N, C-alpha and C positions, 0 to 999 in steps of 0.2 A: 504494500500500500504506500503510495506517495504521500508524504506528510510535509507540512510547512511549519518550520520553527519561527515563531514570531517573538522578537525581543521588544519589550517595552521598558526602555531605560528611563526611569522617572527620577524625580528630585530626591526621593528617599530610598529607593531600592531599584534593583534590576529584576524585572519579571520575565520569565520565559514561558511560552505557551506552545503546545503542539496542536495544530489544527489538521483536519483532513481537507481534501479538495472540495468538500461541500460546505466549508466554513464552520464545521462543527469542532468545538474545542474538545480535545482528547485528554489533555493533561496540562498542569500548570505548576510552576514553582517560582520562588523568589528569594533573593539574597539582599539584605539591607546593607547600605554603606554608611560610613561615618559622615556626620556633618561637622564642619570646622567653622568656628566663630572667633577668629584671632583678635578682632577688634570690634567695637560697636559699629554695627551696620555692615560688617564684612561677613560674607557667607562663601565658603569654599568646599570643593570636593577634591578627592585624590583620584585623578583620571586613571591612573594605573590600577587602583583598587576597583574602580568601576569595570574596567576591562576584565580583570581577573574574576570578578563576581559574575560577569556575563558568561564567561567560559564555564564557571561552576554551575550556574543556573541551567545552561544547556546540557551539561553532563548529567545533571540530576533528572532531566526529562527522559533520559535513555532513548534518544531518538533513533529511528530506523535509518539505515544507510541511504535509502532513496528519499532524502529530504532536500529541501531548499531553505534558505534563511531570509527573513525580512526584518525590518527594523523601524521602530518609532521611538522617539526620544524627547527628553526634556529639551526645550528650546532655549536659545539665547546664551546658555552657559558656554563659556569660551575656554578653549584649551590652546596653549601655545607650546610647541615642542620642537626639538632639534631633529632634523632629518638625518643628521650624522649619528647621533647617539640613540635616537628613538625615544628619548625621555622628555617629559614636560619640563619646562624651565621653572615651574611653580605649580601650586595647586590651581585647579580650574576656578575661574571666577563665575559664581553661580548667578543665575538671572535675578535672584533676590538681593544680590549684593549692591550696596549703594556707594561704594568708594568713588564712583565716577560722578557723584551728584554735583560736586563743585564745578567740574568741567562742563557738565551739561547745563548748569545754571548760567555759566558765562556765555556759552553758545546761544542760549535762549534769549540773552539780552540783545542780540542782533536780529531784528525782524527779518532781514534778508536771508540770513542763515536758516532761521526757522522755516521760512517758506521754501527754500531750496531743498532742505532735508525732507520736508513733508511731500513736496512735489515729486521728488525722485524716489524716495523709499516708501512713502505712504505712512511714515511713522512720525511720532512726536520725539523730540530730543529728550531722552530719558536714560538713566543708568540701567534700566531693565534690559535694554537691548545690548548686543555684544560689543559694539564698537568702543565704548568708553572703557570697558574692562580690558580689552586687548591693548589699547593705548596705555593704560595704567601699567600693565605688565612690561611693555616695551620701555617705558620711561623709568621704571622703578626697580626692575630686576637687573642686577649687575651684569653688564655685557650684552644684555638682550638687544638693545637698539643697534649696536654694531653688528651682532650676529644676524639680525633681520636685514640690515642693509647689505650684508655679504651674501644673502640668499640661503642661509642655513636654517632659518626658522620657518615653520609652517603653523598655520592657525586653522581652527575649525570649531564648529559646534560639536556636540557629543557624537552625532552620527558620523561626522568626518573622521574623528579620532578612532572610533570603533572600526570603521571600514579600513582605515589605514593599518590598524593593528591586525585585523582579521586577514588581510591580504599580504601580511609581511612587509608592509611599506610600499607595495606596488601601486596602490590606488590612493590618490589624494583627491577626493571628490565629495561633493555634497549635492543636495537637490534644492528645488526652488522654494519650498516652504520654509525650511530652516534658514536658507539664505535671506529670505524676505524679513527675517526677524533680527538681522545683524545690524541694521542701519548703514550698511555698506553696499546694498544691492538695489539696483534700479528696477522697479517692478514694471516699467514700460519697455525697456530694452531687454530685460531678463538677463542682465549681466552685472558683474561688479562694476561700480561706478567710479571713475577717476576722481571726480570732485569730492565724493564722499570719502574715498580712501585718503585723499589729500587733507581733508578737514581733520581727520584723526591721525594723520601721519603714519599710515599703515602701508608698507610696501606691497605692491600687487603680487610680487613673487611669493608672498605668504599664502595667497588665496587658493582655495581648492577649485578644481574643475567643476563646472555646472552641468547637472543632468536633470531630467524630469523625474517625477516620483516613481514612475513605472519603468525605470531602466534596470538593466542588469549591471551591477557594480563590480563584479569580479567573482573570484572563487576563494574558498577557504576550507581548510581541514579542521578549523577550530582547535588549534594547538594539538593536532594529531588525533582528535576524537574520531574523525572519519578517515578511513583508509584512502578514499578517493575524494578529491575536492568537491564541494557542493556549491551551487551558485548563490550569491547574495543578490536578491532581486526584490525590489520594492522597498523604498525608504521615504519617510516623511515625518515631520514634527508631530508631537503627540496630539495637540489640539486639532490639527488638520486630519490626523488619523481618525480622531473621533468624528469629525465632520463626514468623512468617507464611510466610516464604520456605521454611522447612523443613517447612511444612504441619503445624505443631503446633497444630491446631485443636481437638483433644480434650483433655479434662481428664487430666492425668497425663503428657502428652507433653512432651519437653524438648529443649533444644539447648545447645551450647557455641559461642560465637563467639570465634575467635582473632583479635584485632585488636591495636591499640596496647595496650589492656587487654583483658580477657576478661570476658564475661558468661555466667553459667550461669543459665538461666531455665526454669522448669517451669510449664506452664499449670495453674492450680488451679480453673478453672471460672468461673462467672458471679457468685460471691459472694466479696467480699474477706475474707480470713482473716488473723488475726495471724500474722506470720512467726515461725519458730523463731529462737532466739538466733543472731545472726550474719548473718541474712538480712533482706531487706526485702520488702514487698509493693508491687508496682507494677501499674498498668494494663498488661495484656498487649497488648491492642488493642481498638479500638472499631470495629465494622463491622456492616452489615446490621441496624442498629437495636439492637444488643446490645453489651455490654462483657464482655470476658474479662479475668481478673486472673492474675497470676503471682507466684510466689516467685522472688526473684532474688538473686544474689550477684555482686558486681563486684570484679574484680582490677585493680589500677591498672597494673601493668607486666608484660606478657607479650611481645607483639610489640615494645613499646617497649624492652625489655631487649635484644632482638636488634638493633634499630636503633642503640641506644647502643654496642653492641660494634663496629658498622660505622662509625658517624659520629664517635663521640667517641674510642674506644680505637683504632679503625682496625686491628683485628686481622685483619679480612677486608674485602673490597670490598662484599659484599652478603649478605643473609641466606641466599640460596639456596646459598651456598658452605659453609654450616655443617655440613650433614649428612655430607658426605664426610670432613671433618676429625673430627667428633664420633664417627663410627663407626670411625675409624682406631685408637681405643683401646678397651679392653674395659670401662672404667669411668671415673669422674671422678677416681679415685685418692683418694677421700675429700673432694673439694672440693664445697662447697655454696655457691651464690649465692642470697642472699635479696634480691630486687630491690625494696627498699622506697624507691625514689627519691622517691616522693611519699607516703611512709607505706605502711602495709599496709591494704588494703581488707578485704572480707569473707573469712572470718568473724572476722577479728581486730579490725578497726576501730581501728588504732593509727596516727593521723595524724602523730604526732610522731617516730616512729622513722625512721632513715635506713638505706639499703642497706648490706649487709655481705657479705664473702666469708669463709668458714670452711674450714679444712683445707689451706691452702697449704703446700707443702713445696718443697724444691729440685728434687724430681722432677716437679713440676707443669709441664705444657707448655700451649701454646695449645690443643691438642686437648682436654685435660682441662677447660680453662676453658670452651670452647665447648660441650662436652657438658654441663657443669654448668648453663650458661645454658638450654639446651633442657630439661633435666630440671626446672629451676625452674618452667617453664611448666606442666608436667604435675602437679607436686606441688601447685601452687596450685589447679588445677582439682579435684584429688582432695579438697583441704581442703573445698571447697564441696559437691561431690557427696556426700561422706559426711554432711554436715549435712542435706542434702535427703533422703537415703535414710532417715536416722533420723526425720526429721519426717513422712515419708509412711508409715513403718512397713513398708517393703519394699525392693526394689531396682529399679533402672531396667533395663528390658529392652534398651535401646540408648541411645546418645547420638548425636544428630545434630550433626555438626561442620561449621563453615564458617569462611572466612577464609584469608588467604594462607598461614599456617603449616601448614595441612592438607596442603600439598604435601610437607612434610617427613615422609617415611615413618618415619624413626626416631622422631620425636616422636609420631606417631599410634600406632605400635606400643607405645611406652613408656606412652602414655596408656591404651591399652586394657588393657595388663598391670597397671598400677597399679589401675585401676578394676575389673578382672575383668569388664568389660562391653564388648560390641562397639561400635566407633566407626564410624558410618555417614557417609560423605562423598557428597555429591550432585554432579550435573553442574555446577550453577552455584556456583562458588566464592564469589561475592558474593551470599549469600542475602539480605542486607539490601536490596539493590537489587531483587531479585526480589519481596520482600515489598511494596515500594513499588509495583511494577508490578501486583501482585494487588489492592492497594487502589485503584489507578488504574482497574482493570477494574471493580471494584465501584462506584466513584464514577460511572463512565460507563455503568453497567448493561450492560457487556459480559458479565459473569457475574452470576448471581442467587443462587448458593449456594457453600458451601465444597466440596461434592462435585464441582462443575464444574471446580475447579482442582486438586484433590488428585491426580488422575491425571497431572498435568503434572510431578510430582516424579520425577526420574530419578536413581537411585542409581548412583554410579560404582564405589564399592568399600565393602566391609564388612570392617573390620580386626578379626579375632577375637583375643581375649586368649590369650596363651600361659600355661601353668600357673604359671610363676613370677610371683608378684604383686609382687615387690620389697619385701616387708614391711620387711626390714632397712634398705633404702635410705630408705624413707619414714620410718621411725623416726628416722633420722639427720637428715632434713629437719625433722621436728617439734622435735628437740632444738636445731637451729640457730635456728629461729624463736623458740623459748622463750628462748634465750640473748640474742637481739637485743632482745626485748621487756623482759626482766628486767635 
């Protein structure tokens, strides 16, 4: 039986899945990696640990010899490494990292620069995107700038790094969705942009080759796990993988991914358009010889907030324990958590603010706090959906949801009530991985059209909104955010 290994390399772990050619998941495993916080606002990963974890996760699947491999990954996180030694010059700068905030603030002070970056890349100038992190590494790691000028350094998002390692350094390539999140890529020409590279003083020699999502990227034995090399086919960023995995192939269809952070993305068709204030325009996916674009808003801390409560505050052992406690009280008792651990993303784009809790009293219990944390996830999603609804001049008929937090029925019902829109959950919780599998099938000509795979989508539940839209609660959230920003 031919099987497809799907790697979902996320912010907190590396997950490996085994799918058959009917998009049915056969097995899954994951390996967590360490988070590094060397200074306030800094977030780092060990890129070599991530690669080794990926190999371990694949080995744990016990895949068949007749496999192929596809990949979806955390976006924006930047790795810089030497092509001579094959080793990173420093830890990867994670998308949550804000060390580039000062540079981005200076660049934003020039309206012409802001317009140029937005027009070419579709993005706002923000440390969330890769460019400022790469520039920081070149400027602050001893010898890095000289090595880059000499042509010895390579850069890439996590997909590029993993492909390079899997192919033994033979392939230095990325694809259009990850590229569109670097702030160095022109979404109109579909190439690295000289003006953007110059703005951040990044040599073109560092940049990977560009390919579509449904390309074959090379071959690998996965460190000798396979006697004969298997193809690496199908690569895209995780939010884009979820868009594909939720079968959002048509203009106007959209999804919400509940992960470490959250992405709200709506397919806007085959022409890039200027995003409404607070959102950005990215490549949605490139496949079957065409490119689709999307409006997107990114929230920095949703699942990360729940993980923080478990790992740092140790109020509970794991996020799955939250629902029972949260529903043991009727409300938060007026408590609001604004989880700006790495600043606020869309639609606020306030990278300098820090997280805060409002409304604590002596009557506040752990249950109130946990409920407030869950509600903060839904409030942030509503912030984005409201902007998108205004931009499209209508309302969404439904929101397709994926990610671990979709198992929390309280959160999903609260989300549906806030949006007054049905929330649709599908059989495959990890839609990003399914999206990579679909691109793998296109790359290997297993399928020839979107219609061939659309029927594979299996809806598990549709959560209808209740009449109470929680307008008063949402107004309290907006006041809390405004207090924090001001």
